[in-house]
C-alpha positions in Angstrom: 19.0 1.4 -18.2 21.0 4.7 -18.2 17.7 6.6 -18.2 16.9 5.0 -15.2 19.9 5.6 -13.4 19.7 9.4 -14.3 16.4 9.5 -13.3 16.9 7.9 -9.7 19.9 10.4 -9.3 17.6 13.3 -10.1 15.1 12.0 -7.9 17.5 11.4 -5.0 18.8 15.0 -5.4 15.4 16.6 -5.6 14.1 14.4 -2.7 17.1 14.5 -0.4 19.7 16.9 -1.3 20.4 18.1 2.2 20.3 14.6 3.6 23.5 13.4 2.1 24.5 10.2 0.7 22.6 8.1 3.0 19.3 10.0 2.7 19.8 10.0 -1.3 20.5 6.3 -1.2 17.2 5.6 0.9 15.2 7.4 -1.9 16.6 5.2 -4.4 16.1 2.1 -2.2 12.5 3.1 -1.9 11.6 3.2 -5.6 13.5 -0.1 -6.0 11.8 -1.7 -3.0 8.4 -0.6 -4.4 9.2 -2.1 -8.1 10.2 -5.5 -6.4 6.9 -5.2 -4.3 4.8 -4.6 -7.4 6.7 -7.7 -9.2 5.6 -9.7 -6.2 2.1 -8.7 -6.7 1.5 -5.5 -4.4 -0.8 -2.9 -5.7 0.7 0.7 -5.6 -2.0 2.3 -7.7 0.0 1.0 -10.7 0.9 -2.5 -12.1 3.9 -1.2 -14.0 7.6 -2.1 -12.7 9.0 0.7 -15.2 11.2 2.9 -12.7 9.9 6.2 -14.8 6.2 5.0 -14.1 7.1 4.6 -10.4 8.7 7.7 -9.8 6.1 9.9 -11.7 3.2 8.1 -10.0 1.0 10.8 -8.8 1.8 12.1 -5.5 4.4 9.7 -4.3 7.7 11.6 -4.7 7.8 15.5 -4.5 10.3 15.3 -7.7 7.3 14.3 -10.0 5.4 17.1 -9.0 8.1 19.5 -10.4 8.7 17.7 -13.6 
């Protein structure tokens, strides 16, 4: 769990550092929304609800391209 929090923090800063707290929160919310949608049966080219798998899914977040 703490690894997920750290990853979400890094993602938020990488994706929206200049957007302030609200922009960073929206980035995190997008990951959590995607996780819930997958649990409900949506297909985002992954069936995994693991935060790390969602963040590092190819071409979804810029952060994953730098890692």
